[in-house]
VMD Tcl script that draws the C-alpha trace (Angstrom):
set ca {
  {-54.81 -77.01 61.97}
  {-54.53 -77.14 58.61}
  {-52.77 -74.45 57.86}
  {-49.19 -75.70 59.54}
  {-47.95 -77.60 57.56}
  {-49.54 -77.52 53.55}
  {-49.20 -73.90 51.50}
  {-50.61 -75.54 49.48}
  {-53.63 -76.72 50.85}
  {-56.73 -75.72 48.87}
  {-60.14 -75.89 50.24}
  {-61.69 -79.65 50.03}
  {-64.64 -80.56 48.29}
  {-66.41 -82.80 51.06}
  {-69.57 -80.44 52.69}
  {-68.43 -79.10 55.86}
  {-70.27 -77.62 58.65}
  {-70.74 -73.69 58.89}
  {-67.71 -73.60 61.79}
  {-65.65 -75.79 60.04}
  {-65.65 -73.67 57.26}
  {-65.27 -70.35 59.18}
  {-62.28 -71.91 61.20}
  {-61.15 -72.73 57.59}
  {-61.44 -69.24 56.20}
  {-59.42 -68.18 58.66}
  {-56.48 -70.96 58.34}
  {-56.43 -70.26 54.82}
  {-56.03 -65.64 55.54}
  {-53.15 -66.91 58.30}
  {-51.01 -69.11 55.23}
  {-51.78 -66.08 52.85}
  {-50.27 -63.81 55.76}
  {-46.75 -65.90 56.24}
  {-46.78 -66.93 52.31}
  {-46.37 -62.99 51.88}
  {-44.70 -62.31 54.82}
  {-41.83 -65.28 52.97}
  {-42.53 -63.86 49.19}
  {-40.70 -60.47 51.38}
  {-38.46 -61.87 52.95}
  {-36.79 -65.07 51.67}
  {-33.93 -63.11 48.89}
  {-32.95 -60.87 52.92}
  {-29.90 -62.33 54.32}
  {-30.13 -61.78 57.98}
  {-29.42 -58.83 59.77}
  {-29.92 -56.39 62.30}
  {-31.68 -54.01 59.55}
  {-33.36 -57.03 58.33}
  {-34.54 -58.62 61.88}
  {-35.95 -54.73 62.59}
  {-37.30 -54.93 59.82}
  {-39.03 -58.15 59.65}
  {-40.29 -57.62 63.13}
  {-42.04 -54.87 62.19}
  {-44.59 -56.60 60.26}
  {-45.19 -60.05 62.28}
  {-47.09 -59.37 65.58}
  {-48.10 -61.80 68.44}
  {-51.64 -62.75 66.47}
  {-50.26 -64.18 64.26}
  {-47.52 -65.91 65.76}
  {-50.39 -67.11 68.38}
  {-51.73 -68.87 64.92}
  {-48.72 -70.52 64.21}
  {-46.09 -70.18 61.69}
  {-46.80 -73.25 58.71}
  {-43.83 -75.55 59.88}
  {-42.14 -75.06 56.49}
  {-41.07 -72.23 56.75}
  {-40.08 -72.12 61.04}
  {-36.44 -72.68 58.97}
  {-36.51 -69.51 57.92}
  {-38.24 -67.49 60.24}
  {-37.38 -68.08 63.05}
  {-33.64 -66.94 62.92}
  {-35.35 -64.01 62.26}
  {-37.72 -63.77 65.76}
  {-34.39 -65.37 67.78}
  {-32.87 -62.19 66.73}
  {-28.39 -62.32 66.81}
  {-27.55 -59.79 69.53}
  {-24.71 -61.61 70.13}
  {-23.31 -61.60 66.21}
  {-22.00 -64.46 65.94}
  {-20.95 -65.81 63.20}
  {-20.48 -69.11 60.87}
  {-16.75 -68.57 61.12}
  {-16.92 -68.59 64.39}
  {-18.70 -72.08 64.58}
  {-16.18 -73.61 62.38}
  {-13.72 -71.90 64.48}
  {-15.09 -73.93 67.73}
  {-16.39 -77.35 65.37}
  {-12.52 -77.95 65.03}
  {-11.17 -76.18 67.96}
  {-13.83 -79.35 69.53}
  {-12.33 -81.69 66.94}
  {-9.06 -81.53 67.65}
  {-9.34 -81.51 71.73}
  {-11.68 -84.03 70.93}
  {-8.49 -86.46 69.49}
  {-5.93 -85.90 71.35}
  {-7.92 -85.88 75.00}
  {-10.64 -88.39 74.62}
  {-13.78 -87.79 75.77}
  {-12.62 -84.63 78.59}
  {-12.08 -81.49 77.16}
  {-9.75 -80.09 79.58}
  {-8.23 -76.31 78.73}
  {-6.83 -73.12 80.24}
  {-9.30 -70.42 79.27}
  {-6.66 -67.72 77.97}
  {-4.67 -70.20 76.04}
  {-9.01 -71.08 74.54}
  {-9.05 -66.94 74.21}
  {-5.51 -66.49 72.38}
  {-6.04 -69.80 69.88}
  {-9.72 -68.44 69.02}
  {-8.34 -64.71 68.49}
  {-5.70 -66.55 66.37}
  {-8.18 -68.72 63.97}
  {-11.12 -65.69 64.18}
  {-8.16 -63.52 62.48}
  {-7.43 -66.03 59.58}
  {-11.49 -65.39 58.95}
  {-12.77 -62.69 60.20}
  {-11.93 -58.87 60.59}
  {-10.18 -57.61 63.53}
  {-12.75 -56.16 64.57}
  {-15.50 -59.15 64.14}
  {-12.58 -61.23 65.95}
  {-13.17 -59.35 68.99}
  {-16.64 -58.27 69.46}
  {-17.48 -62.85 68.92}
  {-15.14 -63.49 71.99}
  {-17.31 -63.59 74.33}
  {-16.75 -61.54 77.80}
  {-17.34 -64.25 80.01}
  {-14.64 -66.35 77.77}
  {-11.70 -63.04 78.95}
  {-13.43 -63.33 82.58}
  {-12.84 -66.89 83.36}
  {-9.31 -66.78 82.23}
  {-7.82 -67.30 84.75}
  {-9.20 -70.99 86.11}
  {-9.79 -74.03 84.41}
  {-12.55 -75.75 83.65}
  {-13.40 -79.46 82.00}
  {-16.19 -80.02 79.78}
  {-17.11 -83.44 80.29}
  {-18.42 -85.09 76.23}
  {-19.61 -88.18 77.81}
  {-22.26 -86.64 78.76}
  {-23.40 -85.07 75.92}
  {-21.96 -88.70 74.19}
  {-25.20 -90.36 76.48}
  {-28.11 -87.49 76.20}
  {-27.80 -87.91 72.28}
  {-29.53 -91.07 72.24}
  {-31.82 -89.83 74.93}
  {-33.15 -86.61 73.07}
  {-36.85 -87.32 70.95}
  {-35.50 -90.90 71.18}
  {-38.91 -91.72 69.40}
  {-37.30 -89.83 65.94}
  {-34.21 -91.59 66.48}
  {-32.46 -88.42 64.26}
  {-30.22 -88.30 66.91}
  {-28.86 -92.17 67.73}
  {-25.55 -92.99 66.83}
  {-25.13 -93.37 63.68}
  {-28.42 -91.05 62.96}
  {-29.10 -88.67 60.38}
  {-28.18 -85.77 62.93}
  {-26.19 -87.02 65.80}
  {-23.21 -86.05 64.10}
  {-24.56 -81.99 63.78}
  {-25.84 -81.85 67.44}
  {-23.13 -83.32 68.84}
  {-20.89 -80.69 67.76}
  {-23.64 -77.98 67.71}
  {-23.20 -78.65 71.80}
  {-19.55 -79.66 71.99}
  {-19.00 -75.70 69.90}
  {-21.40 -74.20 72.16}
  {-19.57 -75.92 75.69}
  {-16.32 -73.94 73.90}
  {-18.19 -71.17 73.34}
  {-19.25 -70.18 77.00}
  {-16.77 -72.77 79.03}
  {-18.30 -70.62 81.83}
  {-21.73 -72.72 81.38}
  {-20.42 -75.83 79.77}
  {-23.05 -78.65 78.42}
  {-26.21 -79.04 80.99}
  {-28.84 -81.92 80.78}
  {-31.27 -80.61 79.05}
  {-29.92 -78.88 76.60}
  {-29.32 -81.20 73.84}
  {-33.89 -81.27 73.40}
  {-33.49 -77.74 72.89}
  {-31.14 -77.58 69.67}
  {-32.45 -81.07 68.89}
  {-35.36 -79.23 68.10}
  {-33.93 -76.63 66.48}
  {-32.28 -78.82 64.45}
  {-35.41 -79.97 62.95}
  {-36.38 -77.22 61.23}
  {-32.46 -75.66 61.26}
  {-29.10 -76.46 59.07}
  {-25.91 -76.93 61.45}
  {-24.41 -73.98 61.34}
  {-27.65 -72.06 61.29}
  {-28.79 -73.67 64.81}
  {-25.61 -72.93 66.49}
  {-25.88 -68.93 65.72}
  {-29.72 -69.67 67.04}
  {-29.14 -71.93 70.33}
  {-26.07 -69.15 71.79}
  {-28.98 -66.35 71.45}
  {-31.70 -68.19 72.58}
  {-29.76 -69.58 76.00}
  {-27.98 -65.42 75.89}
  {-32.05 -64.84 76.71}
  {-32.73 -67.56 78.77}
  {-31.43 -66.98 82.31}
  {-32.36 -70.01 83.80}
  {-29.46 -71.24 82.78}
  {-27.08 -68.98 84.34}
  {-26.09 -71.36 87.41}
  {-28.17 -73.58 89.85}
  {-28.84 -71.45 92.32}
  {-30.77 -69.42 89.20}
  {-32.97 -72.45 88.75}
  {-33.60 -72.99 92.31}
  {-34.75 -69.96 92.65}
  {-37.09 -70.18 89.78}
  {-38.24 -72.76 91.71}
  {-39.68 -70.60 94.45}
  {-41.09 -68.08 91.82}
  {-43.39 -70.63 90.35}
  {-44.14 -72.45 93.74}
  {-45.22 -68.45 94.49}
  {-47.38 -67.99 91.20}
  {-48.82 -71.72 91.30}
  {-49.81 -70.25 95.22}
  {-51.63 -66.86 92.98}
  {-53.00 -68.18 90.23}
  {-53.95 -71.75 91.37}
  {-54.42 -71.51 94.57}
  {-55.86 -75.22 94.66}
  {-53.42 -77.17 93.26}
  {-50.74 -75.50 94.81}
  {-52.60 -76.54 97.49}
  {-52.78 -80.10 96.71}
  {-49.78 -80.47 95.60}
  {-48.02 -79.21 98.36}
  {-50.51 -81.51 100.49}
  {-48.33 -83.78 99.02}
  {-44.99 -82.81 99.86}
  {-44.15 -82.63 96.02}
  {-42.57 -78.81 94.63}
  {-42.14 -76.83 91.46}
  {-38.58 -78.65 91.24}
  {-39.72 -82.29 90.84}
  {-40.87 -81.67 87.75}
  {-40.67 -78.47 87.00}
  {-36.80 -77.87 85.66}
  {-37.54 -80.33 82.81}
  {-40.49 -78.13 81.07}
  {-38.18 -74.75 81.55}
  {-34.40 -76.07 80.82}
  {-36.07 -78.23 77.66}
  {-38.73 -74.90 77.17}
  {-40.83 -77.57 77.00}
  {-39.81 -79.70 74.24}
  {-39.53 -82.91 76.72}
  {-42.64 -82.28 78.34}
  {-45.41 -81.69 75.16}
  {-45.61 -82.80 71.73}
  {-43.57 -81.56 69.55}
  {-45.69 -80.17 67.08}
  {-47.08 -78.32 70.59}
  {-43.66 -77.36 71.36}
  {-43.84 -75.14 67.82}
  {-46.10 -73.47 68.33}
  {-44.88 -72.03 71.77}
  {-41.53 -71.36 70.44}
  {-43.36 -69.41 67.99}
  {-45.13 -67.71 70.54}
  {-41.61 -67.24 72.76}
  {-39.01 -66.59 70.12}
  {-41.27 -63.49 68.95}
  {-40.51 -61.52 72.31}
  {-37.41 -59.10 71.84}
  {-37.35 -58.54 76.10}
  {-36.19 -61.08 78.39}
  {-38.96 -60.02 80.38}
  {-41.40 -60.95 77.75}
  {-39.85 -63.65 77.76}
  {-40.00 -64.99 81.13}
  {-43.51 -63.58 81.81}
  {-44.62 -66.17 78.59}
  {-43.13 -69.13 79.49}
  {-44.22 -68.89 82.98}
  {-48.03 -67.92 81.46}
  {-47.33 -71.40 79.77}
  {-46.75 -73.12 83.15}
  {-50.09 -71.50 84.82}
  {-52.21 -72.62 81.81}
  {-50.69 -76.37 81.56}
  {-52.00 -76.00 85.62}
  {-55.45 -74.94 84.83}
  {-55.99 -77.51 81.53}
  {-54.71 -80.25 84.44}
  {-56.40 -78.83 87.26}
  {-59.38 -81.81 87.75}
  {-57.08 -84.60 87.00}
  {-54.06 -83.28 89.50}
  {-56.72 -82.76 91.97}
  {-58.04 -86.14 91.54}
  {-54.71 -88.10 91.94}
  {-54.00 -88.64 95.27}
  {-50.60 -90.23 95.83}
  {-46.93 -88.52 96.02}
  {-46.17 -90.87 92.79}
  {-49.55 -90.61 90.48}
  {-49.69 -86.99 90.54}
  {-45.37 -86.28 89.86}
  {-46.66 -89.15 87.56}
  {-48.51 -87.38 85.63}
  {-47.17 -83.86 86.04}
  {-43.94 -85.71 84.78}
  {-46.01 -87.18 81.48}
  {-47.70 -84.46 80.26}
  {-47.52 -84.24 76.68}
  {-50.25 -86.83 76.00}
  {-52.70 -84.98 77.92}
  {-52.45 -81.38 76.64}
  {-53.64 -80.60 73.17}
  {-51.48 -78.02 71.30}
  {-55.41 -75.40 70.69}
  {-56.30 -75.56 73.65}
  {-52.78 -74.64 75.37}
  {-52.75 -71.74 73.47}
  {-55.80 -71.03 74.10}
  {-55.44 -70.70 77.17}
  {-51.74 -69.46 77.71}
  {-53.90 -66.33 75.92}
  {-56.23 -65.34 78.84}
  {-53.22 -66.30 81.49}
  {-52.01 -62.88 83.04}
  {-49.18 -62.17 85.20}
  {-48.96 -58.56 86.48}
  {-44.48 -58.05 85.42}
  {-45.17 -55.88 89.30}
  {-46.45 -59.01 90.58}
  {-43.43 -61.24 88.72}
  {-40.36 -58.28 89.20}
  {-41.55 -58.01 92.80}
  {-41.24 -62.06 92.86}
  {-37.58 -61.87 91.62}
  {-36.77 -59.27 93.79}
  {-37.61 -61.53 96.94}
  {-35.91 -64.36 96.37}
  {-32.24 -62.01 94.55}
  {-32.53 -62.44 91.14}
  {-32.04 -59.79 88.49}
  {-34.41 -58.53 86.45}
  {-33.43 -57.63 82.75}
}
mol new
graphics top color blue
foreach p $ca { graphics top sphere $p radius 0.5 }
foreach p [lrange $ca 0 end-1] q [lrange $ca 1 end] { graphics top cylinder $p $q radius 0.2 }
display resetview
């Protein structure tokens, strides 16, 4: 789609079919709308008021059409919001603490949570008001302060070169390696009850492709805050049960075929969901999906969009999945769908998939997952 890349794009001189001309006209309309939004909001700073103002100017149809790539860095923070009210000062304190702990303990962070809480409050007090410092210290840090926890930096170091390896941005010595490592390690301190989970690096790296380091950290914290599947391994496993039921309901032929091959959703689905598809689909397809995912401000709507996307992918791949009659080939297909799912085709299919909130709530109740 032309409008995702260049705001200065002009009407081509060569002859076009009528169908192509209509498509180009639609692209230009979308481009003008995003450009007008940019002109209206470019001078604003990110705040609860400006986020509300921006959201009131955007609709899901515009997000389905796609945010121009060079404007995602401006608009994604407004769509993601900052419910946690995280400041760049907080990130600075966490990043400094990471470097301090790393220099003392090598590749392992091992600290008492009450010690961390005290040091964070003291450090924040020098850069923020006391009200900000108290608010920005996550409640779960205080609750878990009696337990001791290790965060292994070695896992993050191992995951960096595996993150979008074809880009090489995050390899050792790459232009974004240090920033990505610092963001992930700082998040592990910010959420000591979660630490680091494989797959997080893809989401952080995707954000870093569009946002600067501080904005990436703020966005990352708020994305994970609303992405409940990250809560615990038990919650992740239960979401796989939900996926299995949804497949049975919406794509019964695929469900039956995969079941006959003894393939369960957890064998491939976690990689899709835990990375918000960033390790599954081409990056521009992922960006288009995120344009829509970030638009939804309620956790339930976000979850439904993810599952609608999952169902849409299975529908698009239905013939290919059913044509494969071995466990290894079918699982290989589902773990490598990048070349089989096209951008516009997927977005169009997602728009046609509807999942009843009532059905989804009943499934969450069935597997004892709370609905936010």
